[in-house]
N, CA, C and O atoms as a GROMACS GRO file, in nm:
protein
  580
    1MET      N    1  14.528   0.662  20.380
    1MET     CA    2  14.485   0.627  20.290
    1MET      C    3  14.412   0.726  20.172
    1MET      O    4  14.345   0.828  20.188
    2SER      N    5  14.453   0.652  20.041
    2SER     CA    6  14.349   0.750  19.942
    2SER      C    7  14.248   0.663  19.918
    2SER      O    8  14.232   0.547  19.956
    3GLU      N    9  14.159   0.756  19.830
    3GLU     CA   10  14.034   0.694  19.803
    3GLU      C   11  14.041   0.587  19.723
    3GLU      O   12  13.976   0.487  19.753
    4LYS      N   13  14.126   0.590  19.600
    4LYS     CA   14  14.182   0.449  19.534
    4LYS      C   15  14.192   0.361  19.600
    4LYS      O   16  14.112   0.268  19.596
    5SER      N   17  14.294   0.366  19.682
    5SER     CA   18  14.350   0.279  19.788
    5SER      C   19  14.233   0.166  19.854
    5SER      O   20  14.217   0.050  19.816
    6GLY      N   21  14.154   0.240  19.971
    6GLY     CA   22  14.007   0.246  20.038
    6GLY      C   23  13.934   0.159  19.931
    6GLY      O   24  13.900   0.043  19.952
    7ILE      N   25  13.908   0.243  19.781
    7ILE     CA   26  13.828   0.095  19.708
    7ILE      C   27  13.868  -0.005  19.678
    7ILE      O   28  13.800  -0.105  19.699
    8GLN      N   29  13.992  -0.015  19.618
    8GLN     CA   30  14.092  -0.156  19.581
    8GLN      C   31  14.047  -0.251  19.701
    8GLN      O   32  13.978  -0.352  19.687
    9ASP      N   33  14.116  -0.184  19.863
    9ASP     CA   34  14.101  -0.265  19.967
    9ASP      C   35  13.980  -0.274  19.982
    9ASP      O   36  13.975  -0.352  20.077
   10ASN      N   37  13.853  -0.245  19.950
   10ASN     CA   38  13.701  -0.244  19.949
   10ASN      C   39  13.678  -0.376  19.879
   10ASN      O   40  13.644  -0.474  19.946
   11LEU      N   41  13.698  -0.384  19.732
   11LEU     CA   42  13.698  -0.470  19.669
   11LEU      C   43  13.762  -0.586  19.690
   11LEU      O   44  13.692  -0.682  19.657
   12LEU      N   45  13.878  -0.617  19.736
   12LEU     CA   46  13.954  -0.718  19.785
   12LEU      C   47  13.880  -0.814  19.887
   12LEU      O   48  13.874  -0.936  19.895
   13PHE      N   49  13.805  -0.669  19.992
   13PHE     CA   50  13.781  -0.786  20.096
   13PHE      C   51  13.618  -0.864  20.051
   13PHE      O   52  13.575  -0.973  20.089
   14GLU      N   53  13.553  -0.760  19.958
   14GLU     CA   54  13.457  -0.838  19.890
   14GLU      C   55  13.483  -0.906  19.802
   14GLU      O   56  13.378  -0.916  19.738
   15PHE      N   57  13.572  -0.973  19.746
   15PHE     CA   58  13.612  -1.095  19.631
   15PHE      C   59  13.639  -1.212  19.751
   15PHE      O   60  13.597  -1.326  19.739
   16ILE      N   61  13.714  -1.166  19.865
   16ILE     CA   62  13.785  -1.268  19.952
   16ILE      C   63  13.634  -1.322  20.034
   16ILE      O   64  13.611  -1.442  20.016
   17PHE      N   65  13.546  -1.259  20.106
   17PHE     CA   66  13.437  -1.261  20.174
   17PHE      C   67  13.377  -1.364  20.045
   17PHE      O   68  13.370  -1.483  20.074
   18ALA      N   69  13.341  -1.331  19.931
   18ALA     CA   70  13.294  -1.381  19.820
   18ALA      C   71  13.309  -1.521  19.807
   18ALA      O   72  13.221  -1.607  19.799
   19CYS      N   73  13.448  -1.534  19.806
   19CYS     CA   74  13.499  -1.667  19.769
   19CYS      C   75  13.546  -1.788  19.906
   19CYS      O   76  13.614  -1.890  19.921
   20MET      N   77  13.449  -1.684  19.995
   20MET     CA   78  13.505  -1.792  20.133
   20MET      C   79  13.353  -1.842  20.166
   20MET      O   80  13.344  -1.938  20.242
   21ASN      N   81  13.230  -1.784  20.115
   21ASN     CA   82  13.093  -1.810  20.101
   21ASN      C   83  13.023  -1.878  19.986
   21ASN      O   84  12.900  -1.885  19.976
   22LYS      N   85  13.143  -1.950  19.862
   22LYS     CA   86  13.120  -2.025  19.776
   22LYS      C   87  13.211  -2.163  19.768
   22LYS      O   88  13.328  -2.169  19.807
   23GLY      N   89  13.134  -2.273  19.710
   23GLY     CA   90  13.219  -2.393  19.688
   23GLY      C   91  13.207  -2.430  19.808
   23GLY      O   92  13.271  -2.350  19.877
   24HIS      N   93  13.166  -2.500  19.865
   24HIS     CA   94  13.210  -2.580  19.980
   24HIS      C   95  13.243  -2.731  19.922
   24HIS      O   96  13.184  -2.806  19.845
   25ILE      N   97  13.423  -2.741  20.034
   25ILE     CA   98  13.516  -2.850  19.927
   25ILE      C   99  13.501  -2.935  20.053
   25ILE      O  100  13.464  -2.900  20.165
   26TYR      N  101  13.530  -3.029  20.019
   26TYR     CA  102  13.575  -3.140  20.085
   26TYR      C  103  13.700  -3.255  20.012
   26TYR      O  104  13.660  -3.329  19.922
   27PHE      N  105  13.826  -3.263  20.050
   27PHE     CA  106  13.942  -3.280  20.002
   27PHE      C  107  13.959  -3.434  20.089
   27PHE      O  108  13.909  -3.465  20.197
   28GLU      N  109  14.047  -3.510  20.001
   28GLU     CA  110  14.071  -3.648  20.001
   28GLU      C  111  14.210  -3.708  19.989
   28GLU      O  112  14.248  -3.690  19.873
   29ILE      N  113  14.282  -3.759  20.045
   29ILE     CA  114  14.396  -3.828  20.046
   29ILE      C  115  14.385  -3.954  20.020
   29ILE      O  116  14.336  -4.037  20.096
   30GLN      N  117  14.444  -3.982  19.872
   30GLN     CA  118  14.483  -4.138  19.866
   30GLN      C  119  14.616  -4.189  19.897
   30GLN      O  120  14.716  -4.123  19.868
   31ALA      N  121  14.627  -4.334  19.968
   31ALA     CA  122  14.734  -4.318  20.036
   31ALA      C  123  14.764  -4.478  20.035
   31ALA      O  124  14.676  -4.554  20.076
   32ASP      N  125  14.916  -4.538  19.978
   32ASP     CA  126  14.917  -4.678  19.944
   32ASP      C  127  14.945  -4.742  20.072
   32ASP      O  128  14.936  -4.863  20.090
   33ASP      N  129  14.986  -4.644  20.174
   33ASP     CA  130  14.954  -4.718  20.350
   33ASP      C  131  14.920  -4.622  20.435
   33ASP      O  132  14.992  -4.547  20.502
   34PRO      N  133  14.787  -4.632  20.426
   34PRO     CA  134  14.701  -4.493  20.545
   34PRO      C  135  14.752  -4.494  20.658
   34PRO      O  136  14.738  -4.385  20.713
   35ALA      N  137  14.808  -4.572  20.721
   35ALA     CA  138  14.864  -4.594  20.894
   35ALA      C  139  14.962  -4.477  20.849
   35ALA      O  140  14.949  -4.362  20.890
   36ARG      N  141  15.080  -4.527  20.745
   36ARG     CA  142  15.151  -4.404  20.705
   36ARG      C  143  15.115  -4.256  20.709
   36ARG      O  144  15.151  -4.170  20.789
   37ALA      N  145  15.041  -4.248  20.614
   37ALA     CA  146  14.966  -4.094  20.572
   37ALA      C  147  14.910  -4.065  20.710
   37ALA      O  148  14.950  -3.958  20.756
   38ILE      N  149  14.841  -4.121  20.772
   38ILE     CA  150  14.773  -4.083  20.904
   38ILE      C  151  14.890  -4.016  21.004
   38ILE      O  152  14.915  -3.905  21.053
   39SER      N  153  14.945  -4.146  21.003
   39SER     CA  154  15.085  -4.081  21.108
   39SER      C  155  15.144  -3.914  21.071
   39SER      O  156  15.166  -3.812  21.137
   40PHE      N  157  15.152  -3.952  20.936
   40PHE     CA  158  15.253  -3.771  20.913
   40PHE      C  159  15.168  -3.726  20.892
   40PHE      O  160  15.140  -3.724  21.012
   41TYR      N  161  15.063  -3.666  20.835
   41TYR     CA  162  14.952  -3.589  20.847
   41TYR      C  163  14.896  -3.555  21.006
   41TYR      O  164  14.882  -3.436  21.036
   42SER      N  165  14.881  -3.606  21.054
   42SER     CA  166  14.836  -3.625  21.262
   42SER      C  167  14.971  -3.494  21.282
   42SER      O  168  14.951  -3.376  21.313
   43GLN      N  169  15.090  -3.552  21.256
   43GLN     CA  170  15.206  -3.481  21.277
   43GLN      C  171  15.250  -3.374  21.229
   43GLN      O  172  15.322  -3.301  21.298
   44VAL      N  173  15.211  -3.340  21.086
   44VAL     CA  174  15.244  -3.210  21.040
   44VAL      C  175  15.171  -3.118  21.088
   44VAL      O  176  15.205  -3.016  21.147
   45PHE      N  177  15.031  -3.170  21.050
   45PHE     CA  178  14.904  -3.083  21.095
   45PHE      C  179  14.836  -3.069  21.173
   45PHE      O  180  14.742  -2.991  21.180
   46GLY      N  181  14.898  -3.191  21.292
   46GLY     CA  182  14.792  -3.206  21.359
   46GLY      C  183  14.644  -3.239  21.360
   46GLY      O  184  14.563  -3.220  21.451
   47TRP      N  185  14.623  -3.299  21.226
   47TRP     CA  186  14.477  -3.350  21.205
   47TRP      C  187  14.443  -3.483  21.279
   47TRP      O  188  14.519  -3.579  21.294
   48THR      N  189  14.319  -3.470  21.319
   48THR     CA  190  14.233  -3.638  21.365
   48THR      C  191  14.198  -3.709  21.258
   48THR      O  192  14.168  -3.666  21.147
   49PHE      N  193  14.205  -3.837  21.302
   49PHE     CA  194  14.170  -3.921  21.188
   49PHE      C  195  14.035  -4.033  21.249
   49PHE      O  196  14.062  -4.095  21.352
   50ASP      N  197  13.912  -4.052  21.193
   50ASP     CA  198  13.832  -4.145  21.263
   50ASP      C  199  13.801  -4.231  21.130
   50ASP      O  200  13.765  -4.183  21.023
   51GLU      N  201  13.819  -4.346  21.154
   51GLU     CA  202  13.763  -4.422  21.030
   51GLU      C  203  13.585  -4.480  21.043
   51GLU      O  204  13.495  -4.500  21.125
   52VAL      N  205  13.614  -4.488  20.907
   52VAL     CA  206  13.416  -4.497  20.858
   52VAL      C  207  13.382  -4.634  20.840
   52VAL      O  208  13.402  -4.671  20.724
   53LYS      N  209  13.341  -4.718  20.913
   53LYS     CA  210  13.256  -4.856  20.892
   53LYS      C  211  13.154  -4.820  20.798
   53LYS      O  212  13.097  -4.711  20.792
   54GLY      N  213  13.133  -4.947  20.707
   54GLY     CA  214  13.021  -4.973  20.622
   54GLY      C  215  13.051  -4.843  20.519
   54GLY      O  216  12.975  -4.752  20.487
   55LEU      N  217  13.223  -4.873  20.469
   55LEU     CA  218  13.192  -4.831  20.289
   55LEU      C  219  13.200  -4.903  20.244
   55LEU      O  220  13.182  -5.012  20.296
   56PRO      N  221  13.229  -4.890  20.129
   56PRO     CA  222  13.288  -5.003  19.998
   56PRO      C  223  13.405  -5.000  19.989
   56PRO      O  224  13.448  -5.086  19.913
   57ILE      N  225  13.523  -4.903  20.060
   57ILE     CA  226  13.668  -4.860  20.094
   57ILE      C  227  13.712  -4.846  20.222
   57ILE      O  228  13.631  -4.801  20.303
   58PRO      N  229  13.830  -4.876  20.262
   58PRO     CA  230  13.870  -4.846  20.386
   58PRO      C  231  13.877  -4.695  20.373
   58PRO      O  232  13.901  -4.635  20.269
   59TYR      N  233  13.848  -4.631  20.515
   59TYR     CA  234  13.832  -4.498  20.485
   59TYR      C  235  13.818  -4.427  20.630
   59TYR      O  236  13.743  -4.467  20.719
   60TRP      N  237  13.895  -4.323  20.637
   60TRP     CA  238  13.928  -4.221  20.730
   60TRP      C  239  13.872  -4.108  20.706
   60TRP      O  240  13.894  -4.065  20.592
   61ARG      N  241  13.763  -4.000  20.819
   61ARG     CA  242  13.721  -3.885  20.840
   61ARG      C  243  13.874  -3.831  20.861
   61ARG      O  244  13.962  -3.892  20.921
   62ILE      N  245  13.885  -3.695  20.794
   62ILE     CA  246  14.013  -3.603  20.866
   62ILE      C  247  13.931  -3.456  20.940
   62ILE      O  248  13.827  -3.415  20.887
   63GLU      N  249  13.974  -3.402  21.032
   63GLU     CA  250  13.906  -3.335  21.123
   63GLU      C  251  14.045  -3.237  21.096
   63GLU      O  252  14.160  -3.282  21.104
   64THR      N  253  14.021  -3.127  21.071
   64THR     CA  254  14.149  -3.025  21.016
   64THR      C  255  14.144  -2.892  21.104
   64THR      O  256  14.238  -2.815  21.122
   65GLY      N  257  13.972  -2.875  21.171
   65GLY     CA  258  13.967  -2.750  21.215
   65GLY      C  259  13.919  -2.673  21.124
   65GLY      O  260  13.882  -2.557  21.138
   66GLY      N  261  13.918  -2.732  21.036
   66GLY     CA  262  13.854  -2.603  20.941
   66GLY      C  263  13.786  -2.704  20.784
   66GLY      O  264  13.667  -2.735  20.785
   67SER      N  265  13.852  -2.732  20.697
   67SER     CA  266  13.777  -2.780  20.593
   67SER      C  267  13.755  -2.907  20.631
   67SER      O  268  13.822  -2.952  20.724
   68ARG      N  269  13.637  -3.005  20.552
   68ARG     CA  270  13.637  -3.127  20.616
   68ARG      C  271  13.717  -3.204  20.480
   68ARG      O  272  13.744  -3.163  20.368
   69GLY      N  273  13.738  -3.320  20.543
   69GLY     CA  274  13.850  -3.441  20.455
   69GLY      C  275  13.819  -3.561  20.462
   69GLY      O  276  13.730  -3.603  20.536
   70GLY      N  277  13.897  -3.644  20.372
   70GLY     CA  278  13.865  -3.794  20.414
   70GLY      C  279  14.031  -3.844  20.356
   70GLY      O  280  14.101  -3.789  20.270
   71LEU      N  281  14.054  -3.951  20.428
   71LEU     CA  282  14.190  -4.058  20.361
   71LEU      C  283  14.094  -4.193  20.361
   71LEU      O  284  14.020  -4.248  20.444
   72LEU      N  285  14.141  -4.221  20.197
   72LEU     CA  286  14.145  -4.403  20.149
   72LEU      C  287  14.249  -4.421  20.115
   72LEU      O  288  14.332  -4.349  20.060
   73LYS      N  289  14.247  -4.574  20.163
   73LYS     CA  290  14.353  -4.659  20.038
   73LYS      C  291  14.372  -4.621  19.857
   73LYS      O  292  14.273  -4.603  19.787
   74ARG      N  293  14.455  -4.617  19.825
   74ARG     CA  294  14.469  -4.594  19.661
   74ARG      C  295  14.410  -4.688  19.632
   74ARG      O  296  14.437  -4.801  19.671
   75PRO      N  297  14.327  -4.660  19.565
   75PRO     CA  298  14.242  -4.766  19.492
   75PRO      C  299  14.286  -4.855  19.299
   75PRO      O  300  14.228  -4.917  19.210
   76ALA      N  301  14.395  -4.811  19.326
   76ALA     CA  302  14.447  -4.780  19.214
   76ALA      C  303  14.632  -4.745  19.185
   76ALA      O  304  14.670  -4.633  19.221
   77THR      N  305  14.722  -4.826  19.132
   77THR     CA  306  14.876  -4.785  19.138
   77THR      C  307  14.879  -4.650  19.089
   77THR      O  308  14.800  -4.596  19.011
   78THR      N  309  14.991  -4.598  19.152
   78THR     CA  310  15.021  -4.421  19.131
   78THR      C  311  15.088  -4.397  18.964
   78THR      O  312  15.149  -4.492  18.915
   79PRO      N  313  15.077  -4.298  18.902
   79PRO     CA  314  15.144  -4.264  18.772
   79PRO      C  315  15.270  -4.276  18.830
   79PRO      O  316  15.305  -4.233  18.939
   80PRO      N  317  15.376  -4.378  18.698
   80PRO     CA  318  15.514  -4.359  18.695
   80PRO      C  319  15.551  -4.190  18.722
   80PRO      O  320  15.467  -4.102  18.707
   81ALA      N  321  15.682  -4.167  18.762
   81ALA     CA  322  15.739  -4.062  18.752
   81ALA      C  323  15.762  -3.979  18.658
   81ALA      O  324  15.840  -4.018  18.570
   82GLN      N  325  15.715  -3.868  18.648
   82GLN     CA  326  15.719  -3.750  18.523
   82GLN      C  327  15.606  -3.807  18.455
   82GLN      O  328  15.612  -3.803  18.332
   83CYS      N  329  15.507  -3.858  18.505
   83CYS     CA  330  15.374  -3.871  18.426
   83CYS      C  331  15.247  -3.801  18.488
   83CYS      O  332  15.132  -3.848  18.488
   84GLY      N  333  15.280  -3.704  18.529
   84GLY     CA  334  15.146  -3.621  18.612
   84GLY      C  335  15.183  -3.647  18.788
   84GLY      O  336  15.257  -3.708  18.864
   85THR      N  337  15.049  -3.532  18.783
   85THR     CA  338  15.041  -3.512  18.942
   85THR      C  339  15.020  -3.635  19.000
   85THR      O  340  14.997  -3.724  18.918
   86ASN      N  341  15.022  -3.680  19.161
   86ASN     CA  342  14.998  -3.764  19.182
   86ASN      C  343  14.909  -3.678  19.358
   86ASN      O  344  14.968  -3.662  19.465
   87ALA      N  345  14.780  -3.644  19.334
   87ALA     CA  346  14.731  -3.548  19.400
   87ALA      C  347  14.651  -3.589  19.475
   87ALA      O  348  14.640  -3.712  19.484
   88PHE      N  349  14.544  -3.478  19.577
   88PHE     CA  350  14.440  -3.483  19.624
   88PHE      C  351  14.313  -3.506  19.537
   88PHE      O  352  14.311  -3.465  19.421
   89VAL      N  353  14.228  -3.558  19.582
   89VAL     CA  354  14.096  -3.596  19.507
   89VAL      C  355  13.995  -3.512  19.553
   89VAL      O  356  13.919  -3.554  19.640
   90CYS      N  357  13.979  -3.353  19.487
   90CYS     CA  358  13.835  -3.273  19.542
   90CYS      C  359  13.748  -3.327  19.516
   90CYS      O  360  13.737  -3.393  19.412
   91SER      N  361  13.613  -3.308  19.652
   91SER     CA  362  13.467  -3.326  19.597
   91SER      C  363  13.410  -3.201  19.647
   91SER      O  364  13.432  -3.144  19.754
   92LEU      N  365  13.323  -3.164  19.540
   92LEU     CA  366  13.234  -3.063  19.580
   92LEU      C  367  13.066  -3.105  19.598
   92LEU      O  368  12.988  -3.184  19.544
   93GLU      N  369  13.060  -2.985  19.722
   93GLU     CA  370  12.915  -3.008  19.776
   93GLU      C  371  12.797  -2.958  19.654
   93GLU      O  372  12.772  -2.843  19.615
   94VAL      N  373  12.757  -3.048  19.625
   94VAL     CA  374  12.627  -3.010  19.537
   94VAL      C  375  12.455  -3.008  19.559
   94VAL      O  376  12.468  -2.956  19.670
   95ALA      N  377  12.387  -3.014  19.553
   95ALA     CA  378  12.225  -2.951  19.565
   95ALA      C  379  12.185  -3.084  19.524
   95ALA      O  380  12.125  -3.128  19.622
   96ASP      N  381  12.186  -3.155  19.451
   96ASP     CA  382  12.125  -3.252  19.403
   96ASP      C  383  12.236  -3.372  19.322
   96ASP      O  384  12.307  -3.339  19.227
   97PHE      N  385  12.233  -3.489  19.370
   97PHE     CA  386  12.328  -3.548  19.353
   97PHE      C  387  12.313  -3.614  19.189
   97PHE      O  388  12.404  -3.624  19.106
   98ASP      N  389  12.177  -3.652  19.174
   98ASP     CA  390  12.148  -3.738  19.090
   98ASP      C  391  12.165  -3.621  18.931
   98ASP      O  392  12.226  -3.651  18.828
   99ALA      N  393  12.095  -3.501  18.956
   99ALA     CA  394  12.061  -3.416  18.845
   99ALA      C  395  12.264  -3.378  18.799
   99ALA      O  396  12.325  -3.387  18.692
  100THR      N  397  12.291  -3.351  18.887
  100THR     CA  398  12.481  -3.302  18.901
  100THR      C  399  12.530  -3.394  18.812
  100THR      O  400  12.592  -3.360  18.712
  101ALA      N  401  12.498  -3.546  18.852
  101ALA     CA  402  12.605  -3.682  18.810
  101ALA      C  403  12.565  -3.662  18.651
  101ALA      O  404  12.650  -3.654  18.563
  102LYS      N  405  12.394  -3.653  18.623
  102LYS     CA  406  12.381  -3.688  18.537
  102LYS      C  407  12.419  -3.560  18.410
  102LYS      O  408  12.406  -3.588  18.291
  103THR      N  409  12.450  -3.472  18.439
  103THR     CA  410  12.452  -3.327  18.344
  103THR      C  411  12.645  -3.388  18.342
  103THR      O  412  12.702  -3.367  18.235
  104ILE      N  413  12.710  -3.440  18.429
  104ILE     CA  414  12.868  -3.437  18.434
  104ILE      C  415  12.866  -3.566  18.302
  104ILE      O  416  12.918  -3.552  18.191
  105GLU      N  417  12.797  -3.681  18.348
  105GLU     CA  418  12.787  -3.766  18.217
  105GLU      C  419  12.753  -3.729  18.082
  105GLU      O  420  12.793  -3.807  17.995
  106GLN      N  421  12.669  -3.598  18.035
  106GLN     CA  422  12.615  -3.579  17.928
  106GLN      C  423  12.733  -3.482  17.856
  106GLN      O  424  12.720  -3.452  17.738
  107LEU      N  425  12.860  -3.431  17.942
  107LEU     CA  426  12.913  -3.336  17.912
  107LEU      C  427  13.076  -3.422  17.905
  107LEU      O  428  13.191  -3.377  17.904
  108GLY      N  429  13.027  -3.553  17.901
  108GLY     CA  430  13.174  -3.656  17.844
  108GLY      C  431  13.241  -3.703  17.992
  108GLY      O  432  13.351  -3.756  17.980
  109GLY      N  433  13.178  -3.688  18.157
  109GLY     CA  434  13.220  -3.718  18.223
  109GLY      C  435  13.182  -3.852  18.232
  109GLY      O  436  13.069  -3.895  18.208
  110ILE      N  437  13.298  -3.932  18.273
  110ILE     CA  438  13.269  -4.095  18.358
  110ILE      C  439  13.294  -4.135  18.496
  110ILE      O  440  13.388  -4.100  18.567
  111VAL      N  441  13.161  -4.240  18.536
  111VAL     CA  442  13.142  -4.249  18.629
  111VAL      C  443  13.293  -4.335  18.684
  111VAL      O  444  13.342  -4.415  18.604
  112ALA      N  445  13.340  -4.322  18.778
  112ALA     CA  446  13.457  -4.373  18.815
  112ALA      C  447  13.428  -4.460  18.979
  112ALA      O  448  13.497  -4.551  19.026
  113LEU      N  449  13.322  -4.403  19.032
  113LEU     CA  450  13.261  -4.446  19.171
  113LEU      C  451  13.135  -4.433  19.201
  113LEU      O  452  13.100  -4.346  19.280
  114PRO      N  453  13.064  -4.501  19.154
  114PRO     CA  454  12.847  -4.486  19.193
  114PRO      C  455  12.841  -4.427  19.300
  114PRO      O  456  12.917  -4.429  19.397
  115LYS      N  457  12.739  -4.368  19.279
  115LYS     CA  458  12.690  -4.305  19.411
  115LYS      C  459  12.680  -4.450  19.530
  115LYS      O  460  12.665  -4.570  19.510
  116PHE      N  461  12.699  -4.358  19.674
  116PHE     CA  462  12.707  -4.477  19.790
  116PHE      C  463  12.662  -4.370  19.882
  116PHE      O  464  12.672  -4.251  19.852
  117ALA      N  465  12.599  -4.426  20.029
  117ALA     CA  466  12.562  -4.358  20.111
  117ALA      C  467  12.669  -4.332  20.224
  117ALA      O  468  12.703  -4.429  20.292
  118VAL      N  469  12.709  -4.240  20.243
  118VAL     CA  470  12.816  -4.231  20.380
  118VAL      C  471  12.713  -4.226  20.496
  118VAL      O  472  12.644  -4.127  20.519
  119PRO      N  473  12.711  -4.312  20.548
  119PRO     CA  474  12.573  -4.311  20.626
  119PRO      C  475  12.576  -4.163  20.756
  119PRO      O  476  12.671  -4.127  20.826
  120ASN      N  477  12.431  -4.102  20.748
  120ASN     CA  478  12.424  -4.065  20.814
  120ASN      C  479  12.559  -3.926  20.812
  120ASN      O  480  12.616  -3.859  20.898
  121THR      N  481  12.562  -3.937  20.667
  121THR     CA  482  12.654  -3.803  20.655
  121THR      C  483  12.593  -3.723  20.470
  121THR      O  484  12.554  -3.607  20.459
  122CYS      N  485  12.601  -3.793  20.390
  122CYS     CA  486  12.561  -3.735  20.244
  122CYS      C  487  12.558  -3.895  20.139
  122CYS      O  488  12.572  -4.010  20.182
  123TRP      N  489  12.542  -3.863  20.036
  123TRP     CA  490  12.563  -3.920  19.934
  123TRP      C  491  12.613  -3.903  19.845
  123TRP      O  492  12.552  -3.851  19.751
  124GLN      N  493  12.825  -3.961  19.830
  124GLN     CA  494  12.883  -3.950  19.762
  124GLN      C  495  12.913  -3.999  19.582
  124GLN      O  496  12.854  -4.095  19.534
  125GLY      N  497  12.985  -3.937  19.524
  125GLY     CA  498  13.028  -4.056  19.418
  125GLY      C  499  13.153  -3.964  19.317
  125GLY      O  500  13.166  -3.842  19.306
  126TYR      N  501  13.215  -4.052  19.267
  126TYR     CA  502  13.301  -4.010  19.184
  126TYR      C  503  13.318  -3.994  19.021
  126TYR      O  504  13.245  -4.068  18.956
  127PHE      N  505  13.407  -3.903  18.944
  127PHE     CA  506  13.384  -3.929  18.844
  127PHE      C  507  13.532  -3.870  18.776
  127PHE      O  508  13.610  -3.788  18.824
  128VAL      N  509  13.537  -3.943  18.654
  128VAL     CA  510  13.633  -3.849  18.527
  128VAL      C  511  13.597  -3.756  18.461
  128VAL      O  512  13.501  -3.773  18.386
  129ASP      N  513  13.658  -3.637  18.467
  129ASP     CA  514  13.648  -3.536  18.363
  129ASP      C  515  13.701  -3.580  18.260
  129ASP      O  516  13.763  -3.687  18.259
  130ALA      N  517  13.679  -3.478  18.118
  130ALA     CA  518  13.663  -3.514  17.985
  130ALA      C  519  13.835  -3.503  17.965
  130ALA      O  520  13.885  -3.547  17.862
  131GLU      N  521  13.906  -3.452  18.053
  131GLU     CA  522  14.065  -3.420  18.099
  131GLU      C  523  14.125  -3.543  18.171
  131GLU      O  524  14.246  -3.537  18.194
  132GLY      N  525  14.071  -3.631  18.200
  132GLY     CA  526  14.166  -3.761  18.286
  132GLY      C  527  14.116  -3.722  18.413
  132GLY      O  528  14.107  -3.826  18.478
  133ASN      N  529  14.078  -3.620  18.485
  133ASN     CA  530  14.079  -3.592  18.636
  133ASN      C  531  13.967  -3.616  18.738
  133ASN      O  532  13.848  -3.588  18.734
  134THR      N  533  14.032  -3.668  18.819
  134THR     CA  534  13.882  -3.765  18.879
  134THR      C  535  13.884  -3.653  19.011
  134THR      O  536  13.974  -3.604  19.080
  135PHE      N  537  13.736  -3.642  19.007
  135PHE     CA  538  13.658  -3.572  19.134
  135PHE      C  539  13.570  -3.596  19.187
  135PHE      O  540  13.498  -3.667  19.117
  136GLY      N  541  13.526  -3.574  19.291
  136GLY     CA  542  13.375  -3.640  19.356
  136GLY      C  543  13.290  -3.551  19.369
  136GLY      O  544  13.350  -3.444  19.387
  137ILE      N  545  13.181  -3.537  19.370
  137ILE     CA  546  13.062  -3.450  19.415
  137ILE      C  547  12.991  -3.562  19.543
  137ILE      O  548  13.000  -3.685  19.543
  138PHE      N  549  12.915  -3.464  19.655
  138PHE     CA  550  12.830  -3.537  19.733
  138PHE      C  551  12.732  -3.441  19.766
  138PHE      O  552  12.765  -3.322  19.761
  139GLN      N  553  12.605  -3.477  19.803
  139GLN     CA  554  12.467  -3.427  19.877
  139GLN      C  555  12.475  -3.478  20.030
  139GLN      O  556  12.490  -3.589  20.081
  140VAL      N  557  12.454  -3.323  20.090
  140VAL     CA  558  12.444  -3.372  20.216
  140VAL      C  559  12.329  -3.459  20.284
  140VAL      O  560  12.231  -3.428  20.216
  141ASP      N  561  12.300  -3.521  20.348
  141ASP     CA  562  12.191  -3.554  20.325
  141ASP      C  563  12.189  -3.684  20.470
  141ASP      O  564  12.224  -3.799  20.446
  142VAL      N  565  12.146  -3.645  20.600
  142VAL     CA  566  12.199  -3.674  20.727
  142VAL      C  567  12.130  -3.796  20.757
  142VAL      O  568  12.161  -3.846  20.866
  143ASN      N  569  12.020  -3.873  20.667
  143ASN     CA  570  11.935  -3.964  20.592
  143ASN      C  571  12.024  -4.024  20.557
  143ASN      O  572  11.986  -4.140  20.577
  144ALA      N  573  12.125  -4.029  20.513
  144ALA     CA  574  12.174  -4.132  20.416
  144ALA      C  575  12.204  -4.247  20.453
  144ALA      O  576  12.264  -4.246  20.560
  145ARG      N  577  12.188  -4.339  20.415
  145ARG     CA  578  12.201  -4.504  20.434
  145ARG      C  579  12.218  -4.613  20.319
  145ARG      O  580  12.226  -4.733  20.348
   0.00000   0.00000   0.00000
């Protein structure tokens, strides 16, 4: 291995390591028929699903063996064909939910679903960015109620 190749490999390793340690991600899947989606993802990826009671929407935690996720009944109709992506909604972990929510709104974001407690887990909320994309933020808090 040349010195240049070794340096490039080391830089790649440092980049991958840095990416792996930044930005905790929580993904969500919206479904018209949650039972059908649970069956699909359980069979395809071997994921397990646990229903979470006490939330303002029907919701299941997804255990993947890696990233954390959730599944919920779709709150609105999907876009018609050829009108954009029907995709997962990602939620990003933040240190301070309220401060981050304030910044989002100051920058033109819109509250899609206000802050709510996921019991004994976190504070969660959803927003629409200036481009019309939905995303969530969450602040870990084992005392959230």
